[in-house]
GUTORTI-193756 format. One record per residue: residue in three letters; x, y negated, z of N, C-alpha, C in turn. Coordinates in steps of 0.2 Angstrom, whole numbers, plus 5000, padded with zeros to 4 digits. Last residue first. Layout:
BEGIN
ALAXYZXYZXYZ;...
! end
This chain:
BEGIN
PHE587544775503587544815509588244855508;GLY587144605499587544665498587444705504;THR586744455491586544505495586944565494;GLY586944275490586944345487586844395493;SER587844115489587244155491587244225487;GLY588844025487589044095490588444135492;ALA587943885489588543915487588643975490;GLY586443805483586743845488587343885486;LEU585643725475585643795474585943835480;HIS584843585476585443615479585343695479;LEU584443465466584243535467584843565470;LYS584143295469584543345468584343415470;ALA582643205463583043235469583543285466;PRO582743075452582543145453582943165459;ARG582442905458582842955454582643025456;GLY581142785456581442835460581942875455;GLN581242615452581042675450581442725454;ARG581742485453581342515459581142585457;ALA582442455442582842465448582442485454;ALA581442435432581842495432582242505439;PRO579942365438580642355436581042425437;GLN578342445433578842425439579542415436;ALA577042405423577642445424578042405429;THR575442405430575942365427576642405428;ARG574242525426574642495431575242455427;ARG573542595417573242525418573742495423;ARG574142715416574142675410573942605412;ALA573742775428574442755427574542705421;ALA572442805426572642755431573342735430;MET572542905416572142845415572342785419;GLY573243005423573542975417573142905415;VAL572343035433572943005435573242975429;VAL571243085425571143025429571842995431;GLY571943205421571743155416571543085419;PHE572143275432572743245429572543195424;GLY570843305435571243275440571843235436;ILE570443385424570143315425570543275430;ILE571243495425571343455419571043385420;LEU570843545437571543525436571643475431;MET569543575435569643525440570343505439;ALA569643675425569343615423569443555428;TRP570343775432570643745426570343675425;THR569243805440569843785443570243745438;ALA568243855432568143795436568743765439;PRO568843975428568743925423568643855426;GLU570044045440569344035437569343975433;PRO571644115436571244065439570544055436;ILE571844285439571844235434571444175437;ALA572744355454572144335450572244285445;PRO574244445454573844385456573244375451;ALA573944625455574344565452573944505454;GLU573644715470573544705463573844635461;GLY574844805481574244765479574244745472;VAL575244975483575444905481574844865478;GLU575545085495575045055492575244985490;GLY576445235499576445165497575845135493;MET576645355511576345335505576445255505;PHE576945505520577245445518576945425511;ARG576945615534576645595527576745525526;ILE577645735544577645675541577345665534;GLY577745835554577145835550577145765546;THR578645745568578545805563577845795559;ALA579845685578579245665574579245715568;ARG580545645594580345695589579745665585;THR580845525601581245585601581145645597;VAL580745355601580445415598580945475598;THR580445225611580945275610580545335607;LEU580145055614579945115611580545155609;LEU579744925627580244965623580045035620;GLY578344825624578844855628579344895623;GLY577444775614577144815620577644845624;SER578144725604577744675607577444705613;THR579844805605579144795602578744745606;GLU581444865603581044815606580344805602;ILE581845025606581744975601581244925604;ASN582445135613582345075616582345015611;VAL582945215598583045225606582945145608;PHE583345275585582645255587582545255595;GLN584545335583584445265583583845235585;ASP584245465583584845445588584845365588;LEU583245475574583045485581583645455585;ALA582845415560583445425563583445425571;PHE581445495553581645445558582345465560;PRO581145605545581445545542581745495547;GLU580945755545581045705551581445655548;GLY580145795531580345825538580345785543;GLY578645755522579445745523579545785530;ALA577645725508577745755514578545755515;LEU576745575501577345625501577445655508;PRO575245525494575645535500576145585498;GLY576345425483576145475488575445485488;PHE576345255478576545315477576245355483;SER576345095468576045145473576245215472;GLN577845005466577245035463576945085468;THR579044975471578544915469577944945465;ILE579745085474579345055479578944995477;ASP579745225463579845145463579445115469;LEU580345375458579945335463580145265463;PRO580645525449580645455449580145425455;PRO581645585463581445535458580945575453;THR581145635479581345665473581145615467;TYR581845565494581345575490581645605483;SER582045535512582345565505581745585501;PHE582045405522581545455519581845475512;ASP582445345537582745365530582345415527;PHE582445225550581945265545582345285539;ILE583245145556582845195560582445235556;ASP584845095552584245115550583845165554;ALA585445005567585545045561584845065558;THR585044835573585044915573585244945567;GLU585044705569585244725576585344795577;ASP584644695557585344675558585544695565;SER583644845553583744775555584444755556;GLY582744955543583144945548583144865549;LEU582245095532581945035536582545025542;PHE582245165516582545155522582245095526;ILE582345295505581945235507582145225514;ALA583445375493583145365500582845295501;ASN584345415483583645435483583345435490;ASN585545355482585545415487584845435487;THR585345265472585945305471585845365476;VAL584245185476584145235470584745275469;ASN583645145490584245155488584245215482;GLN582445025495582545095492583245095489;GLY581844955511582144955504582145025501;PHE581644825523581344895520581544895513;PHE582144745538582144755530581944825528;TYR581644645551581744705548581744705541;ASP581944545565581944545557582144605554;GLY580944565580581644555576581444555569;ALA579944705586580244635586580844625582;LEU578544785580579244795581579544715581;ALA576944785588577444765582578144765584;VAL575844915592576344865594576744845588;PRO574144965597574644955592575244905594;THR573845035613573744975609574344975603;PHE573545215613573945155615573745095610;GLY572945325607572845315614573245255617;ASP574145355595573445375597573445365605;ILE575045215590575145285594574445295596;SER575745125578575145135581575145205584;PHE576844995574576845065576576245075580;VAL577244885561576744895567576744975568;VAL578144765554578144835556577744845562;SER578444655541578144665547578044735548;VAL580044605534579444635533579144645540;PRO581044465525580844515531580244555529;GLU581444585513581644555519581444485520;PHE581544735503581144675506581444645512;PHE582644785490582344785497581944725498;GLN583444905479583044845480582744845487;GLY585044965473584244975473583944905475;ASP586344955474586045025473585345025474;PRO586644815474586944855469586644925468;PHE585044735477585744745479586044805474;ALA583644615475584044675473584744675476;SER582144575485582844565482583144625479;LEU580644505489580944565486581644545483;ALA579744415494580344435498580744485496;SER578644415486579144355486579744365490;PHE578044525490578444535484578844465483;ASP577944575507577744515502578244525496;ALA577444715516577944675513577644625508;GLU577244815531576944765526577444725523;VAL577244975537577644915535577244875530;VAL576645075550576445035545576944975543;PHE576345225557576945175556576845135550;THR575445315568575445285561575945225561;PHE575345475577575545405576575445385569;GLY574745595589574845565582575045495582;THR575845635603575245635599575345605592;GLU576445615617576545665612575845675608;PHE577245495628576745515623576945575619;PRO577545405643577745455638577145475634;ASN577945235646577345285646577545345641;GLY578845145646578945185651578345245651;ASP578545085633578545045639578445085646;LEU578345245627578245175625578145135632;ILE579245385621579045345627578945275624;GLY578845535612579245485614579045445620;LEU578345625598578545635605578945575607;ALA577145635585577745605588577745615595;GLN576545675569576545685576577145665579;GLY576045555556576245615559576145625566;SER576445435543575945455549576245525550;VAL576745275536577045345538576645365544;THR576445165523576145195529576545265530;TYR576645005516576945075517576745105523;THR575944885506575844925512576144995512;ALA576244735498576344805498576244835505;ASP575444595489575744625495575844705494;ALA575744465478575544535479575844565484;ALA575344295482575844345481575544415482;ALA574244185473574444225479574844285478;ALA573944105463574644115464574744155470;GLY572544085460572944115455573644135457;ASN571844015471571544065467571944105463;ALA572843935477572443975481572144035477;SER573243855466573743895470573343955474;LEU572143795462572443835458572943885461;ALA571843715474571443765472571743815467;SER573043635473572943675479572443735477;LEU572743565461573343605462573243655468;ALA571643495465571543545460572143585460;LEU572143415475571643465477571543515472;ILE573043335467573343375473572843435475;ALA572043265460572543315456572843365461;SER571443195469571043245465571543295462;VAL572443115474572143155478571743215475;THR572643035462573143075464572943135469;ALA571442965461571543015456572143065458;THR571542885473570942935472571142995467;MET572642805469572642855475572142905474;ALA572042735458572642785457572742835463;THR571042665465570842715460571442765459;PRO571142645483571242625476571142685471;MET569742665493570342695491570542675484;
! end
């Protein structure tokens, strides 16, 4: 393999190692638990449940009244049943004007609205908090999941908490050394190459930011 190509591969591997060790996104997990009455795939239940929302901070956005994650993964675990994932694209957020935390999708209205007493920030760990019936039961009907349609007709004894992951790790010294060596070899190889005519040099790609982007509710 040519020297320049070998150096390029070394640099790419170093960048990959740097990304893996120091650029992982911080995750957040929000858990709601309690007692529920409902039906899953035609099977009635009246037992304990756990409702888990997992979010990636790279998906966090702001809107005039607060902030929200989109998309998020949502798993509903019912005692005695196999856990099921809610189908579709769901968002999870906080309305600081109404002091409410919500979960919904474009296909349904909010199926979860938890009123809280400030201060509270969903980007920081909190709880557990006690609540009444935060599920919008008139909307929590025939929700599509990986295990069939889910309907919740009652939910009591609610406990709600958020666990925010740690900040991205600082790269290991060995990772920095690999990165520096890789770029050093690339630089040495580049100096040995004969300069190409200007007409053959590539142009920087355009950066398309998109028109009319934005979020609002």
